[in-house]
C-alpha positions in Angstrom: -13.4 -3.8 27.8 -12.2 -0.2 27.8 -8.5 0.6 27.4 -8.1 4.1 28.7 -5.2 6.4 27.6 -4.0 9.8 28.7 -3.6 10.6 25.0 -4.8 9.1 21.8 -8.0 7.1 21.2 -9.8 5.1 23.8 -10.4 1.6 22.4 -13.1 -0.8 23.5 -13.0 -4.4 22.5 -16.2 -5.9 21.1 -17.3 -9.3 20.0 -17.5 -9.4 16.2 -19.9 -12.4 16.3 -22.3 -10.4 18.4 -22.0 -7.3 16.2 -21.7 -8.9 12.7 -23.3 -12.3 13.3 -22.0 -15.9 13.5 -20.1 -17.8 10.8 -17.6 -15.1 9.9 -15.5 -16.1 6.9 -11.9 -17.1 7.3 -10.7 -14.0 5.5 -12.2 -10.6 6.3 -11.3 -6.9 6.2 -12.8 -3.5 6.9 -12.7 -0.4 4.7 -13.6 3.3 5.0 -16.4 4.2 2.6 -15.3 7.8 3.1 -18.8 9.4 3.7 -19.0 8.4 7.4 -19.7 4.7 6.9 -17.5 1.6 7.3 -17.8 -1.5 5.2 -16.9 -5.1 6.3 -16.1 -7.8 3.8 -15.7 -11.5 4.6 -15.3 -14.6 2.6 -14.6 -18.3 3.3 -16.1 -21.7 3.0 -18.9 -20.9 5.4 -19.6 -17.2 4.7 -19.4 -14.6 2.0 -20.8 -11.3 3.2 -20.6 -7.6 3.0 -21.9 -5.4 5.8 -22.0 -1.7 6.4 -22.4 0.5 9.5 -23.0 4.2 10.1 -22.1 4.2 13.8 -19.8 1.3 14.3 -22.3 -0.6 16.4 -25.3 -1.4 14.2 -24.3 -3.3 11.0 -26.6 -3.9 8.0 -26.0 -6.7 5.5 -25.6 -5.6 1.9 -27.4 -7.9 -0.5 -25.0 -9.6 -2.9 -25.5 -10.6 -6.5 -24.8 -14.3 -5.6 -24.3 -16.3 -2.4 -21.1 -17.9 -3.6 -19.4 -14.7 -4.7 -16.1 -13.8 -3.0 -16.3 -10.0 -2.7 -13.3 -8.1 -4.1 -13.8 -4.4 -4.8 -16.9 -2.5 -3.7 -18.0 1.1 -4.3 -21.1 2.1 -2.5 -20.3 5.8 -2.1 -22.8 7.0 -4.8 -26.2 6.1 -6.0 -24.9 3.5 -8.3 -23.3 0.7 -6.4 -20.5 -1.5 -7.9 -19.1 -4.8 -6.7 -16.6 -7.2 -8.2 -15.8 -10.7 -7.2 -15.1 -14.3 -8.1 -18.1 -16.6 -8.1 -17.2 -20.1 -7.1 -18.5 -22.8 -9.3 -17.0 -26.2 -8.9 -18.7 -27.4 -12.0 -16.6 -25.2 -14.2 -13.4 -26.5 -15.8 -10.1 -25.6 -14.2 -8.5 -22.5 -15.7 -7.8 -18.9 -15.0 -10.5 -17.7 -12.6 -12.5 -14.8 -14.0 -13.9 -12.0 -11.8 -17.4 -10.8 -12.5 -18.7 -7.2 -12.1 -22.2 -6.2 -11.0 -23.9 -2.9 -10.5 -27.1 -1.9 -8.6 -29.2 1.3 -8.7 -31.4 0.2 -5.8 -28.9 -0.3 -3.0 -28.4 -3.9 -3.8 -32.0 -5.1 -4.1 -31.2 -6.1 -7.6 -27.9 -6.5 -9.4 -27.0 -6.4 -13.1 -23.9 -8.1 -14.4 -21.7 -6.2 -16.8 -21.2 -8.0 -20.1 -17.7 -7.6 -21.5 -17.2 -6.9 -25.1 -15.4 -9.1 -27.7 -12.2 -7.1 -27.1 -11.6 -9.4 -24.1 -12.7 -12.8 -25.6 -11.8 -14.8 -22.6 -13.2 -12.4 -20.0 -11.2 -10.6 -17.3 -8.9 -12.5 -15.1 -8.7 -10.2 -12.1 -10.1 -6.8 -11.2 -7.6 -4.4 -9.5 -9.7 -1.3 -9.4 -13.5 -0.5 -9.8 -15.3 2.8 -9.4 -18.5 4.6 -10.3 -19.4 8.2 -10.9 -23.0 8.8 -11.6 -24.0 6.2 -14.2 -20.5 5.8 -15.5 -18.3 2.9 -14.4 -14.6 2.2 -14.9 -13.0 -1.1 -14.2 -9.2 -1.8 -14.4 -8.5 -5.5 -14.8 -6.1 -8.0 -16.1 -7.3 -9.9 -19.1 -5.6 -12.7 -20.9 -4.4 -12.8 -24.5 -6.2 -15.1 -26.9 -5.8 -18.7 -25.8 -3.1 -20.9 -27.2 -5.0 -24.2 -27.4 -1.8 -26.1 -27.6 -1.2 -25.2 -23.9 -4.5 -26.6 -22.8 -4.3 -29.7 -20.6 -7.1 -31.8 -19.5 -9.7 -29.2 -20.5 -7.9 -26.4 -18.6 -5.8 -23.5 -19.5 -2.2 -23.1 -18.5 -1.8 -19.4 -17.5 1.0 -17.2 -18.8 2.8 -14.7 -16.6 2.0 -12.2 -19.3 -1.6 -12.2 -18.2 -0.7 -10.3 -15.1 1.1 -7.5 -16.9 -1.7 -6.8 -19.4 -4.1 -4.3 -17.7 -7.1 -3.1 -19.6 -9.3 -0.1 -18.7 -12.9 -0.9 -19.3 -15.9 1.6 -19.4 -19.6 1.1 -19.2 -22.6 3.3 -18.5 -24.8 0.2 -17.9 -24.5 -1.3 -21.4 -21.9 -3.6 -22.8 -18.4 -3.0 -21.4 -15.9 -1.3 -23.8 -12.1 -1.8 -23.7 -10.9 1.8 -23.9 -7.2 1.6 -23.0 -4.5 -1.0 -22.3 -1.3 -0.6 -20.4 1.5 -2.9 -19.2 0.8 -2.8 -15.5 0.6 -5.2 -12.6 -1.7 -3.2 -10.3 -3.7 0.0 -10.1 -5.6 2.2 -7.7 -8.1 4.9 -8.3 -11.2 6.8 -7.4 -14.0 8.6 -9.1 -15.5 12.1 -8.7 -18.3 13.9 -10.3 -15.7 15.5 -12.6 -14.1 12.3 -13.8 -11.9 9.3 -12.9 -8.3 9.1 -11.6 -6.1 6.0 -11.9 -2.5 5.3 -10.9 -1.0 2.3 -12.7 2.0 0.5 -11.3 4.5 -1.3 -13.6 8.1 -2.5 -13.6 9.2 0.4 -15.7 7.3 3.4 -14.3 4.1 4.4 -12.6 1.5 6.1 -14.9 -1.1 8.6 -13.6 -4.2 8.8 -15.7 -7.2 11.1 -15.7 -10.5 10.8 -17.7 -13.4 13.2 -17.6 -15.8 10.6 -19.0 -14.2 7.2 -18.5 -13.5 6.8 -22.2 -10.7 9.2 -23.0 -7.6 9.0 -20.8 -4.7 11.3 -20.6 -1.5 10.9 -18.6 -0.2 13.3 -16.0 -3.2 15.5 -15.6 -2.4 19.0 -14.1 -2.1 19.1 -10.4 -1.8 15.3 -10.1 1.9 14.7 -11.0 3.2 14.1 -7.4 0.5 11.8 -6.1 0.4 8.1 -6.0 -0.8 5.3 -3.8 -4.2 4.3 -2.4 -7.1 6.7 -2.9 -10.1 7.2 -0.7 -13.4 8.8 -1.9 -15.5 10.7 0.6 -18.7 9.9 -1.2 -21.3 12.6 -1.7 -19.6 15.2 0.5 -17.4 16.4 -2.3 -14.1 15.7 -0.7 -11.5 13.3 -2.1 -8.7 11.9 0.0 -5.6 10.2 -1.4 -2.4 9.0 0.2 1.0 9.8 -1.2 3.8 7.5 0.1 7.2 9.1 -0.6 10.5 7.8 0.5 10.4 9.4 4.0 6.9 10.8 4.2 3.3 9.8 3.9 0.8 12.5 3.2 -2.9 12.5 3.0 -4.2 15.1 0.5 -7.8 16.5 0.5 -9.4 17.5 -2.8 -12.5 19.6 -3.4 -14.0 18.6 -6.7 -11.1 17.2 -8.7 -7.9 19.0 -7.6 -6.8 20.8 -4.4 -3.2 21.2 -3.2 -3.8 21.5 0.6 -2.4 18.6 2.6 -4.6 17.7 5.6 -2.1 15.5 7.3 1.7 14.9 7.2 3.3 12.3 9.4 5.9 13.8 11.7 9.6 13.0 11.8 10.5 9.7 13.3 8.3 7.5 11.1 10.0 4.9 9.1 7.1 3.6 7.1 3.3 3.2 7.1 1.5 -0.2 6.7 -2.1 1.0 6.8 -4.0 4.2 6.6 -7.7 5.1 6.7 -9.5 8.3 6.2 -13.0 9.5 7.0 -14.9 12.5 8.3 -13.7 11.8 11.8 -10.0 12.1 10.9 -7.0 10.1 9.7 -5.8 6.8 11.3 -2.6 5.1 10.5 -0.4 2.1 11.5 3.2 3.2 11.3 6.7 1.9 12.2 8.7 4.4 14.3 12.3 4.9 13.4 14.7 6.3 10.9 13.3 6.6 7.3 14.0 3.4 5.3 17.5 3.4 3.9 18.9 6.1 6.2 19.9 3.6 8.9 22.2 2.0 6.4 24.2 5.2 5.8 26.9 6.2 8.2 27.3 9.8 9.1 30.6 11.0 7.5 32.2 13.8 5.5 34.6 13.4 2.6 36.5 16.6 1.7 38.1 17.2 -1.7 39.1 20.2 -3.8 37.1 22.7 -1.8 34.0 20.6 -1.5 32.7 18.2 1.1 30.5 15.2 0.4 28.3 14.7 3.5 26.6 11.4 3.9 23.4 11.2 6.0 23.3 15.0 6.3 20.5 15.8 6.7 19.3 12.3 7.8 18.4 10.2 4.8 20.1 12.4 2.3 23.5 13.1 0.7 24.8 16.7 0.4 27.6 18.2 -1.6 28.8 21.3 0.4 30.8 24.2 -1.1 33.3 25.0 1.7 34.2 28.4 0.2 30.6 29.6 0.2 29.6 27.6 3.2 26.5 26.5 1.3 25.0 23.4 -0.2 25.3 22.8 -3.9 23.2 19.6 -4.1 21.0 17.8 -1.6 19.8 14.4 -2.8 17.3 12.2 -1.0 17.9 8.5 -1.0 14.8 8.0 -3.1 16.8 9.4 -6.1 19.2 6.5 -6.1 17.6 3.5 -7.6 18.0 1.1 -10.5 16.2 3.3 -12.9 18.5 6.3 -12.0 21.8 5.1 -10.6 22.9 8.7 -10.1 20.7 11.8 -9.9 20.6 14.7 -12.3 23.6 16.9 -11.8 26.0 14.0 -11.4 27.4 11.4 -13.8 29.5 8.3 -13.7 32.7 8.3 -15.7 34.5 5.3 -17.1 38.2 5.7 -16.9 39.2 2.2 -17.8 39.6 -0.9 -15.6 40.7 0.9 -12.5 37.4 0.5 -10.7 34.6 -2.0 -10.4 32.7 -2.3 -13.7 35.0 0.4 -15.1 32.9 3.1 -13.5 35.2 4.5 -10.9 34.4 8.3 -10.9 31.4 10.1 -9.6 31.4 13.6 -11.0 29.4 16.6 -9.7 28.5 19.3 -12.2 27.9 23.0 -11.7 24.1 23.3 -11.6 24.3 26.6 -13.6 27.1 26.0 -16.1 27.3 22.3 -16.3 31.1 22.4 -15.7 32.7 19.8 -13.5 33.1 20.8 -9.9 34.6 17.8 -8.2 35.0 14.1 -8.7 35.2 11.3 -6.2 36.5 7.9 -7.0 34.3 4.9 -6.3 37.2 3.2 -4.5 37.6 6.2 -2.3 33.9 6.4 -1.4 33.7 2.6 -0.8 36.7 2.6 1.4 35.6 5.4 3.6 32.0 4.2 3.9 33.1 0.7 4.9 35.6 2.2 7.4 32.7 4.2 9.0 30.5 1.1 9.1 33.3 -0.7 11.0 33.9 2.1 13.4 33.2 1.4 17.1 31.0 4.5 17.1 28.7 3.0 14.6 26.6 0.3 16.3 24.7 -1.0 13.3 22.7 -3.4 15.5 21.5 -0.4 17.6 20.8 1.6 14.5 18.7 -1.2 13.0 16.8 -1.9 16.3 13.4 -0.2 16.2 10.5 -0.1 18.6 7.3 -1.9 17.6 4.6 -0.4 15.3 2.2 2.1 16.6 -1.3 3.4 15.9 -1.6 7.1 15.0 -4.6 9.4 15.0 -5.0 12.8 13.4 -8.0 15.2 13.5 -6.3 18.5 12.5 -5.0 21.3 14.6 -3.7 19.2 17.4 -1.2 17.1 15.4 -0.8 13.3 15.7 -1.2 11.2 18.8 0.5 7.7 18.9 -0.1 4.6 20.8 1.8 1.3 20.9 -0.2 -1.8 20.2 0.1 -2.6 23.9 -1.3 0.8 24.9 -4.1 0.8 22.3 -5.3 -2.8 22.4 -3.8 -4.2 25.6 -1.5 -6.6 23.7 1.0 -7.6 26.3 3.6 -10.4 26.4 4.4 -10.3 22.6 7.9 -10.9 21.5 9.5 -8.3 19.2 8.8 -10.6 16.2 5.2 -11.3 17.2 4.7 -7.6 17.6 6.2 -6.9 14.2 3.9 -9.5 12.6 0.7 -8.2 14.2 -1.7 -7.0 11.6 -3.9 -4.0 12.3 -6.6 -3.1 9.7 -8.3 0.3 10.3 -11.4 2.0 9.0 -12.7 5.5 9.9 -16.3 6.6 10.0 -18.2 9.7 10.8 -17.2 9.8 14.5 -15.6 6.5 15.1 -12.7 4.2 14.2 -12.8 0.4 13.9 -9.7 -1.8 14.2 -9.3 -5.4 13.3 -6.3 -6.8 15.1 -4.7 -10.2 14.3 -1.7 -11.5 16.2 0.6 -14.4 15.3 1.9 -16.9 17.9 5.5 -18.1 17.5 6.6 -21.6 18.0 9.4 -24.0 17.1 8.9 -26.9 14.7 11.1 -29.6 13.3 12.1 -29.2 9.7 13.3 -32.7 9.0 11.2 -35.9 8.6 13.2 -38.2 10.9 11.8 -40.7 13.4 9.3 -39.5 16.0 10.8 -38.1 19.2 9.1 -36.6 22.2 12.1 -34.5 23.0 11.7 -30.7 22.7 12.6 -29.3 19.3 16.4 -28.8 19.0 17.3 -31.1 21.9 17.4 -34.3 19.9 19.9 -33.1 17.3 17.3 -32.3 14.7 17.0 -29.1 12.9 14.2 -26.7 13.9 12.5 -23.7 12.4 10.3 -21.0 13.9 6.7 -20.9 12.8 4.0 -18.3 13.3 0.3 -19.3 13.7 -2.4 -16.7 13.1 -4.7 -16.2 16.1 -8.4 -15.3 15.9 -8.8 -11.6 15.1 -9.9 -9.2 17.8 -12.0 -6.2 17.1 -11.9 -2.8 18.7 -13.8 0.5 18.3 -12.9 4.0 19.4 -15.1 7.1 19.5 -13.6 10.2 17.9 -14.7 13.2 20.0 
């Protein structure tokens, strides 16, 4: 079924069973390899499989190291393939499941399991990133501390939450795996090039950006990489590296030749609140985005507070706070909302002053300093700011319900030169009759190939259910005096393909 559009991609629905074969697992996803291919991963009680396509129509199964492996991370961009996963074995004792890592130098015909060194005596618990560059391989994975046998119960191991904040970086060139670095981190993303490996680690305290030319020696904040974070995409042997950079109100896709390269290839336009999925390939950039005001900006009223020759302008420009010098008619500071967080309650150039018990927590003055001399320019009391902000929020001209109401998510497409084209889910995939909540819950997974884009679309159907366990009643929910709750049932995924001209 073709869904024609005046602008944007033209999507055609196809039968995944016909294209990929019967018995698809309960859980599946698609990914861009980056070199023009798209990979499909599925796992479930009936099927664990990885398949790859060069044209979006003909799919070839990738041989796996074991039939019962649940595929996790896969890197097939280079000559050495790498795959991680959990191998199900009901005969093993109950404990922390351990991922296994395999590599192949003959396109999956044979696989060799990586043997982990004694530095991780109990094995790895979960791989969060895996990549290969030539013969060198890097794996970032949680691994548990030595077992406390006093915690073992019935032959199993009681996991500690510390397991999931102990991230090891492991290296191998095909021999025994070495633990080369350890960081407190709960997740990581990365990619490999011929010049080395890049990792971004995420933790409760701060994100850490790492680079290694050889997979063994790692340095933080490598030149040209300070402002990048997020999911990374390798374009395989073509020499281009793509990486996404989600900022507070923007989402860029950067292209790299070799290791570093500053030129952005795509910047989302104004009017995008956030992005839930992005895929990059030779054909272009595809994204699923939520239109609207940048996150946080809709919670700020537009108001100005004048004091001592200065004006504090809230939500001017949108999503920012500006201190304006009225005598010079110029901005002194402009702070984005991303600068106000728990780690940095006030941005550089301002400070909070405790003047006693006159304000909440004893911090009742926000002082702005001269950016050149450091002298105090103007101070606003917290009580004053709070009163005026709350007054603006209660103003009839501020309709918060309208400010928070946003249209449904959209699918965007960018090929360079012509800018972005956007389609609603209804326009792109013919999804009609969805409620606002059902539309918001719709999941779209994208992958971009050489001249095509594949979309996996899963909707959720809403329904009312009783939440108490009273006697049976055939009355509709809510009409017999019992409490009800809304539930959402996932529907069978639908698959679409679009050709990128």
